[in-house]
C-alpha positions in Angstrom: 122.1 94.1 130.4 122.5 95.5 133.8 121.2 92.7 135.4 123.5 90.3 133.8 126.7 92.0 135.2 125.6 94.6 137.8 129.0 95.5 138.9 130.0 96.9 135.6 127.0 99.2 135.6 125.2 100.4 132.5 126.6 100.6 129.1 126.8 103.9 127.5 127.1 103.2 123.8 125.8 100.2 121.9 126.6 99.6 118.3 124.5 97.2 116.2 126.0 96.0 113.0 123.6 94.2 110.4 124.9 93.0 107.3 122.9 92.5 103.8 122.1 88.7 105.0 120.6 89.5 108.3 123.6 88.6 110.3 124.3 90.9 113.2 127.0 91.9 115.9 126.2 94.1 119.0 129.1 95.7 120.9 128.5 97.6 124.3 130.9 100.0 125.4 130.9 100.9 129.1 133.8 103.2 129.4 133.3 105.8 126.5 131.4 109.1 127.0 128.7 109.1 124.5 128.2 112.1 122.2 125.2 113.8 123.7 123.4 116.2 121.6 122.1 117.5 125.0 124.4 117.0 127.9 122.8 115.3 130.8 123.2 117.4 134.2 125.3 116.5 136.9 122.4 115.5 139.0 121.2 113.3 136.0 124.7 111.5 136.1 124.3 111.0 139.8 120.6 109.5 139.6 121.9 106.9 137.1 124.6 105.8 139.3 122.3 105.5 142.0 120.3 103.4 139.7 122.9 101.6 137.9 125.7 101.6 140.6 129.2 100.6 139.7 132.2 99.7 141.6 134.5 102.7 141.7 137.3 101.2 139.9 135.0 100.2 137.2 133.6 103.7 136.7 134.7 105.4 133.8 137.2 108.6 134.6 135.0 111.1 132.8 132.2 110.2 135.1 133.8 110.3 138.1 134.8 113.7 137.3 131.4 114.6 136.5 129.9 113.4 139.8 
């Protein structure tokens, strides 16, 4: 997905809804902090931003505060 819209960066949460007849909806959340069971380190967030850079104005506040 990053390649389709690289200036937005990578999404953090993806919700896939499938109904009982096989129709589905996909929602991508680029802003919310995921509820990680094990929180990534600051270095891991920095590495992700290097691999999937974002414009600063499109970087979520929570991610800017960590990095």
